[in-house]
VEXVEX-68929 format. One record per residue (C-alpha): x, y, z; residue in one letter. Coordinates in steps of 0.25 Angstrom, whole numbers, plus 5000, padded with zeros to 4 digits. Example, Ala and Ser with C-alpha at 12.3 -4.5 7.8 and 13.67 -1.06 7.14 Angstrom:
PT; c1; c2; c3; residuo
PT; 5049; 4982; 5031; A
PT; 5055; 4996; 5029; S
END
This chain:
PT; c1; c2; c3; residuo
PT; 4963; 5018; 4945; X
PT; 4964; 5028; 4934; X
PT; 4949; 5028; 4933; X
PT; 4946; 5028; 4947; X
PT; 4956; 5039; 4950; X
PT; 4950; 5047; 4938; X
PT; 4936; 5046; 4945; X
PT; 4941; 5051; 4958; X
PT; 4950; 5062; 4952; X
PT; 4938; 5068; 4945; X
PT; 4929; 5067; 4958; X
PT; 4939; 5072; 4968; X
PT; 4951; 5079; 4962; X
PT; 4946; 5086; 4949; X
PT; 4949; 5100; 4955; X
PT; 4964; 5097; 4955; X
PT; 4973; 5101; 4944; X
PT; 4982; 5089; 4944; X
PT; 4978; 5075; 4939; X
PT; 4983; 5061; 4943; X
PT; 4986; 5051; 4932; X
PT; 4988; 5036; 4935; X
PT; 4998; 5028; 4927; X
PT; 4998; 5013; 4927; X
PT; 5011; 5007; 4930; X
PT; 5010; 4993; 4923; X
PT; 5024; 4986; 4924; X
PT; 5021; 4972; 4928; X
PT; 5018; 4967; 4914; X
PT; 5031; 4971; 4908; X
PT; 5039; 4962; 4918; X
PT; 5044; 4948; 4913; X
PT; 5047; 4942; 4927; X
PT; 5045; 4927; 4925; X
PT; 5038; 4928; 4912; X
PT; 5027; 4918; 4912; X
PT; 5033; 4908; 4922; X
PT; 5024; 4910; 4934; X
PT; 5012; 4910; 4924; X
PT; 5016; 4896; 4919; X
PT; 5017; 4890; 4933; X
PT; 5003; 4896; 4937; X
PT; 4992; 4885; 4938; X
PT; 4980; 4887; 4930; X
PT; 4969; 4885; 4941; X
PT; 4964; 4898; 4947; X
PT; 4972; 4905; 4936; X
PT; 4966; 4919; 4939; X
PT; 4970; 4919; 4953; X
PT; 4984; 4914; 4950; X
PT; 4986; 4924; 4939; X
PT; 4981; 4935; 4949; X
PT; 4992; 4930; 4960; X
PT; 5002; 4929; 4949; X
PT; 5000; 4944; 4945; X
PT; 5000; 4949; 4959; X
PT; 5006; 4940; 4970; X
PT; 5017; 4935; 4960; X
PT; 5022; 4949; 4958; X
PT; 5026; 4949; 4973; X
PT; 5033; 4936; 4971; X
PT; 5040; 4942; 4959; X
PT; 5044; 4955; 4967; X
PT; 5050; 4947; 4978; X
PT; 5058; 4939; 4969; X
PT; 5072; 4944; 4966; X
PT; 5071; 4939; 4952; X
PT; 5060; 4949; 4948; X
PT; 5060; 4960; 4958; X
PT; 5069; 4969; 4950; X
PT; 5060; 4967; 4937; X
PT; 5047; 4971; 4945; X
PT; 5054; 4984; 4951; X
PT; 5060; 4988; 4938; X
PT; 5047; 4986; 4930; X
PT; 5039; 4995; 4939; X
PT; 5050; 5005; 4940; X
PT; 5052; 5007; 4925; X
PT; 5037; 5008; 4923; X
PT; 5035; 5018; 4933; X
PT; 5046; 5027; 4927; X
PT; 5042; 5024; 4913; X
PT; 5028; 5029; 4916; X
PT; 5032; 5041; 4924; X
PT; 5042; 5045; 4912; X
PT; 5031; 5043; 4902; X
PT; 5021; 5051; 4910; X
PT; 5030; 5063; 4912; X
PT; 5034; 5063; 4897; X
PT; 5019; 5064; 4894; X
PT; 5016; 5074; 4905; X
PT; 5029; 5083; 4906; X
PT; 5022; 5093; 4915; X
PT; 5020; 5082; 4926; X
PT; 5034; 5083; 4931; X
PT; 5035; 5098; 4929; X
PT; 5023; 5100; 4938; X
PT; 5028; 5091; 4949; X
PT; 5018; 5079; 4946; X
PT; 5018; 5068; 4957; X
PT; 5019; 5053; 4955; X
PT; 5012; 5043; 4964; X
PT; 5012; 5028; 4963; X
PT; 5000; 5019; 4965; X
PT; 5005; 5004; 4967; X
PT; 4998; 4991; 4970; X
PT; 5002; 4979; 4977; X
PT; 5016; 4974; 4974; X
PT; 5018; 4987; 4965; X
PT; 5019; 4995; 4978; X
PT; 5031; 4987; 4983; X
PT; 5038; 4988; 4969; X
PT; 5035; 5003; 4969; X
PT; 5040; 5004; 4983; X
PT; 5053; 4997; 4980; X
PT; 5055; 5005; 4967; X
PT; 5053; 5018; 4975; X
PT; 5062; 5014; 4987; X
PT; 5073; 5006; 4979; X
PT; 5071; 4994; 4988; X
PT; 5079; 4982; 4985; X
PT; 5079; 4968; 4991; X
PT; 5094; 4968; 4990; X
PT; 5095; 4979; 5000; X
PT; 5086; 4971; 5010; X
PT; 5095; 4959; 5008; X
PT; 5108; 4968; 5011; X
PT; 5101; 4973; 5024; X
PT; 5098; 4958; 5028; X
PT; 5112; 4954; 5026; X
PT; 5117; 4966; 5034; X
PT; 5107; 4962; 5045; X
PT; 5113; 4948; 5045; X
PT; 5127; 4953; 5046; X
PT; 5123; 4962; 5058; X
PT; 5117; 4950; 5065; X
PT; 5129; 4941; 5062; X
PT; 5138; 4952; 5068; X
PT; 5130; 4952; 5081; X
PT; 5130; 4937; 5083; X
PT; 5142; 4929; 5088; X
PT; 5151; 4922; 5077; X
PT; 5165; 4916; 5076; X
PT; 5177; 4924; 5072; X
PT; 5177; 4917; 5058; X
PT; 5162; 4921; 5056; X
PT; 5165; 4935; 5060; X
PT; 5177; 4937; 5051; X
PT; 5169; 4931; 5039; X
PT; 5158; 4941; 5042; X
PT; 5167; 4953; 5043; X
PT; 5173; 4949; 5030; X
PT; 5159; 4947; 5023; X
PT; 5155; 4961; 5029; X
PT; 5168; 4968; 5023; X
PT; 5165; 4961; 5009; X
PT; 5151; 4965; 5009; X
PT; 5155; 4980; 5013; X
PT; 5165; 4980; 5002; X
PT; 5155; 4974; 4992; X
PT; 5145; 4986; 4996; X
PT; 5156; 4996; 4993; X
PT; 5159; 4991; 4979; X
PT; 5144; 4990; 4976; X
PT; 5142; 5005; 4981; X
PT; 5154; 5009; 4972; X
PT; 5149; 5002; 4960; X
PT; 5135; 5009; 4962; X
PT; 5142; 5023; 4964; X
PT; 5150; 5020; 4951; X
PT; 5137; 5016; 4943; X
PT; 5129; 5028; 4949; X
PT; 5140; 5038; 4944; X
PT; 5139; 5033; 4930; X
PT; 5124; 5031; 4929; X
PT; 5114; 5040; 4936; X
PT; 5103; 5030; 4942; X
PT; 5089; 5035; 4938; X
PT; 5079; 5036; 4950; X
PT; 5070; 5024; 4952; X
PT; 5058; 5031; 4949; X
PT; 5057; 5044; 4941; X
PT; 5047; 5051; 4950; X
PT; 5044; 5053; 4965; X
PT; 5033; 5046; 4970; X
PT; 5023; 5055; 4977; X
PT; 5013; 5044; 4982; X
PT; 5015; 5029; 4983; X
PT; 5001; 5022; 4984; X
PT; 5002; 5007; 4987; X
PT; 4989; 4999; 4985; X
PT; 4987; 4985; 4990; X
PT; 5002; 4985; 4994; X
PT; 5011; 4974; 5000; X
PT; 5022; 4984; 5002; X
PT; 5022; 4984; 5017; X
PT; 5024; 4969; 5017; X
PT; 5036; 4970; 5008; X
PT; 5042; 4982; 5017; X
PT; 5040; 4973; 5029; X
PT; 5047; 4961; 5023; X
PT; 5058; 4971; 5019; X
PT; 5060; 4974; 5034; X
PT; 5053; 4987; 5035; X
PT; 5048; 4989; 5049; X
PT; 5039; 5000; 5056; X
PT; 5047; 5013; 5060; X
PT; 5045; 5024; 5070; X
PT; 5042; 5035; 5060; X
PT; 5029; 5037; 5053; X
PT; 5036; 5041; 5040; X
PT; 5033; 5035; 5026; X
PT; 5049; 5035; 5024; X
PT; 5049; 5022; 5033; X
PT; 5045; 5014; 5021; X
PT; 5045; 5024; 5009; X
PT; 5053; 5037; 5010; X
PT; 5045; 5050; 5006; X
PT; 5057; 5054; 4997; X
PT; 5053; 5042; 4988; X
PT; 5038; 5043; 4989; X
PT; 5030; 5054; 4996; X
PT; 5018; 5046; 5001; X
PT; 5015; 5031; 5002; X
PT; 5001; 5026; 5003; X
PT; 4997; 5012; 5005; X
PT; 4983; 5009; 5000; X
PT; 4976; 4995; 5003; X
PT; 4963; 4988; 5004; X
PT; 4961; 4982; 5018; X
PT; 4959; 4968; 5012; X
PT; 4970; 4968; 5002; X
PT; 4979; 4956; 5005; X
PT; 4991; 4962; 4998; X
PT; 4991; 4976; 5005; X
PT; 4998; 4980; 5018; X
PT; 5000; 4992; 5027; X
PT; 5012; 5001; 5026; X
PT; 5010; 5010; 5038; X
PT; 5014; 4999; 5049; X
PT; 5027; 4998; 5042; X
PT; 5030; 5013; 5046; X
PT; 5024; 5013; 5060; X
PT; 5020; 5000; 5066; X
PT; 5008; 5006; 5074; X
PT; 5001; 5009; 5061; X
PT; 4997; 4994; 5060; X
PT; 4987; 4998; 5070; X
PT; 4982; 5010; 5063; X
PT; 4972; 5009; 5052; X
PT; 4976; 5013; 5037; X
PT; 4969; 5025; 5032; X
PT; 4956; 5022; 5026; X
PT; 4955; 5026; 5011; X
PT; 4942; 5035; 5008; X
PT; 4931; 5030; 4999; X
PT; 4932; 5038; 4986; X
PT; 4917; 5043; 4989; X
PT; 4919; 5047; 5003; X
PT; 4914; 5061; 5006; X
PT; 4925; 5071; 5012; X
PT; 4935; 5060; 5016; X
PT; 4945; 5064; 5027; X
PT; 4959; 5067; 5021; X
PT; 4968; 5055; 5023; X
PT; 4978; 5063; 5030; X
PT; 4967; 5067; 5041; X
PT; 4963; 5053; 5043; X
PT; 4967; 5049; 5057; X
PT; 4973; 5035; 5060; X
PT; 4965; 5024; 5067; X
PT; 4969; 5012; 5074; X
PT; 4965; 4998; 5069; X
PT; 4963; 4994; 5083; X
PT; 4962; 4979; 5082; X
PT; 4953; 4973; 5093; X
PT; 4954; 4958; 5096; X
PT; 4938; 4958; 5098; X
PT; 4936; 4962; 5083; X
PT; 4947; 4953; 5077; X
PT; 4943; 4940; 5085; X
PT; 4928; 4941; 5082; X
PT; 4923; 4931; 5072; X
PT; 4921; 4936; 5058; X
PT; 4906; 4931; 5058; X
PT; 4903; 4939; 5071; X
PT; 4909; 4952; 5066; X
PT; 4902; 4951; 5052; X
PT; 4889; 4949; 5059; X
PT; 4891; 4960; 5069; X
PT; 4896; 4970; 5058; X
PT; 4885; 4978; 5050; X
PT; 4882; 4975; 5035; X
PT; 4894; 4980; 5026; X
PT; 4884; 4984; 5016; X
PT; 4877; 4994; 5025; X
PT; 4888; 4998; 5035; X
PT; 4901; 5006; 5033; X
PT; 4915; 5001; 5034; X
PT; 4919; 4998; 5049; X
PT; 4932; 5003; 5054; X
PT; 4941; 4991; 5054; X
PT; 4946; 4987; 5068; X
PT; 4958; 4979; 5063; X
PT; 4966; 4979; 5051; X
PT; 4964; 4968; 5040; X
PT; 4961; 4954; 5041; X
PT; 4970; 4943; 5047; X
PT; 4976; 4932; 5038; X
PT; 4967; 4921; 5045; X
PT; 4955; 4929; 5041; X
PT; 4959; 4930; 5027; X
PT; 4961; 4915; 5027; X
PT; 4947; 4913; 5032; X
PT; 4942; 4919; 5019; X
PT; 4949; 4909; 5010; X
PT; 4945; 4897; 5019; X
PT; 4931; 4901; 5024; X
PT; 4927; 4914; 5017; X
PT; 4924; 4910; 5003; X
PT; 4910; 4914; 5005; X
PT; 4913; 4927; 5010; X
PT; 4922; 4930; 4998; X
PT; 4910; 4927; 4989; X
PT; 4901; 4936; 4997; X
PT; 4911; 4947; 4996; X
PT; 4912; 4947; 4981; X
PT; 4898; 4954; 4980; X
PT; 4903; 4965; 4989; X
PT; 4916; 4967; 4982; X
PT; 4908; 4970; 4969; X
PT; 4902; 4982; 4976; X
PT; 4915; 4985; 4985; X
PT; 4927; 4980; 4977; X
PT; 4937; 4988; 4984; X
PT; 4932; 4994; 4997; X
PT; 4923; 5004; 4990; X
PT; 4909; 5006; 4994; X
PT; 4898; 5013; 4987; X
PT; 4893; 5019; 5000; X
PT; 4895; 5033; 5001; X
PT; 4901; 5040; 5014; X
PT; 4887; 5044; 5018; X
PT; 4881; 5030; 5018; X
PT; 4894; 5025; 5025; X
PT; 4891; 5033; 5037; X
PT; 4878; 5027; 5040; X
PT; 4883; 5017; 5050; X
PT; 4880; 5013; 5064; X
PT; 4879; 5024; 5075; X
PT; 4889; 5024; 5086; X
PT; 4904; 5022; 5087; X
PT; 4905; 5011; 5077; X
PT; 4897; 5020; 5067; X
PT; 4906; 5032; 5069; X
PT; 4918; 5023; 5066; X
PT; 4912; 5019; 5053; X
PT; 4909; 5033; 5049; X
PT; 4923; 5037; 5051; X
PT; 4927; 5028; 5040; X
PT; 4921; 5036; 5029; X
PT; 4931; 5048; 5031; X
PT; 4943; 5042; 5038; X
PT; 4948; 5033; 5049; X
PT; 4943; 5035; 5064; X
PT; 4952; 5041; 5074; X
PT; 4962; 5033; 5082; X
PT; 4955; 5024; 5093; X
PT; 4961; 5019; 5106; X
PT; 4966; 5005; 5103; X
PT; 4961; 4994; 5113; X
PT; 4975; 4988; 5112; X
PT; 4981; 5001; 5118; X
PT; 4987; 5006; 5104; X
PT; 4990; 5021; 5106; X
PT; 4990; 5032; 5096; X
PT; 5004; 5031; 5090; X
PT; 5014; 5043; 5091; X
PT; 5020; 5041; 5077; X
PT; 5011; 5042; 5065; X
PT; 5014; 5040; 5050; X
PT; 5017; 5053; 5042; X
PT; 5006; 5049; 5032; X
PT; 4997; 5037; 5032; X
PT; 5001; 5026; 5022; X
PT; 4991; 5015; 5023; X
PT; 4977; 5018; 5016; X
PT; 4966; 5007; 5017; X
PT; 4954; 5006; 5008; X
PT; 4941; 5005; 5015; X
PT; 4934; 4991; 5014; X
PT; 4921; 4990; 5006; X
PT; 4908; 4989; 5014; X
PT; 4904; 4976; 5007; X
PT; 4918; 4971; 5004; X
PT; 4922; 4957; 5008; X
PT; 4936; 4957; 5014; X
PT; 4940; 4944; 5009; X
PT; 4936; 4946; 4994; X
PT; 4942; 4960; 4994; X
PT; 4955; 4954; 4999; X
PT; 4955; 4947; 4985; X
PT; 4951; 4960; 4977; X
PT; 4956; 4972; 4985; X
PT; 4971; 4971; 4980; X
PT; 4968; 4974; 4966; X
PT; 4956; 4984; 4967; X
PT; 4964; 4996; 4971; X
PT; 4965; 5002; 4957; X
PT; 4950; 5004; 4955; X
PT; 4947; 5009; 4969; X
PT; 4941; 5024; 4969; X
PT; 4945; 5025; 4984; X
PT; 4960; 5022; 4980; X
PT; 4959; 5032; 4968; X
PT; 4954; 5043; 4977; X
PT; 4965; 5040; 4987; X
PT; 4976; 5040; 4977; X
PT; 4971; 5053; 4971; X
PT; 4969; 5059; 4985; X
PT; 4984; 5058; 4988; X
PT; 4989; 5061; 4974; X
PT; 4981; 5074; 4974; X
PT; 4984; 5077; 4988; X
PT; 4993; 5089; 4986; X
PT; 4985; 5095; 4974; X
PT; 4972; 5094; 4983; X
PT; 4979; 5101; 4994; X
PT; 4984; 5112; 4985; X
PT; 4970; 5114; 4979; X
PT; 4963; 5114; 4993; X
PT; 4974; 5125; 4997; X
PT; 4971; 5133; 4985; X
PT; 4956; 5133; 4987; X
PT; 4958; 5137; 5002; X
PT; 4967; 5149; 4997; X
PT; 4956; 5153; 4987; X
PT; 4946; 5153; 4998; X
END
């Protein structure tokens, strides 16, 4: 990421006075967790695949275990604060000049960082569930003895809470508790993040306001951005957790890094996904034969979002050959990046279909009228949160589902995207000063 960001920075942001520095936060190797217990119970066959699962999926199991969760949280929190203090000691002018800190997280790291910033604790969720059960019991019919015991239990719990609060106040008066993080987070970039699933399982449901505060208060983090590849099996969308109708609005398409004069992200209009029964019910063989060659034609606007679980299942049962074919394509287009320039991309078919393809080079098309009668919503998000990488022209979806989750770090498209938002304020000030000079 450092290398790709440096290339992009020299090309697009060399006229700015400030500079973005990437500091790797390596915290996992310092944790003891279970020692080598999991490694000792892992069979030797297909060891490479098992080691990959142990180092990725196993972390999610560790994090959901009450035995290891605190160790994971404290490990990351301490390393974030240590790196920030070290950087400030070596660059004293950083804080003096109002330097800003953004966090780029990947996969489970997004969930752990979110919990650190918000102070979320599973004990709090457990207390909420107990309170809900008490309310349900009060509404249901019960005998006199049951009601008397329930009231006694309620009074005992209330007394226990009062004692705990007094104890916390007493500790707080003697020891001033330091902040969880030593810095304010300007941008929180999530890459290949399962955060939306964790929040949904914690009871977060869509609201009626388009504010980011519904899932992450602006007082904690100024801007939340969720980046994902369309075939990444670990990544999920966040916008439908804030406003439900955004499940039918496509994510913002991330520009290719060599796109000429891309439309600014804040000016890109939302478009409906508009799922049609005809498109989804057509056999894959028919749709493949009807579609133009992926090596000569631009990316088509997707009519529906993602693949169904049954379709992904076909890959494991029937699609071994298609995965093999996709391997060659991935060598040229590992991560949705095409060597085609915007000019060559625009040489598609004429007519309305060709116009839609041209629109993908600079932004998403305008809102169409949905066949299902979905009307334009009255409530919109204050800022878009979901940003999707474009699929490659010669990319196999099944093969990229295996590789896409770990390929974010080396993407030039992502490097440009991150720097665009980090340099946003500096770019605006530079443009304004240039206009004043003119």
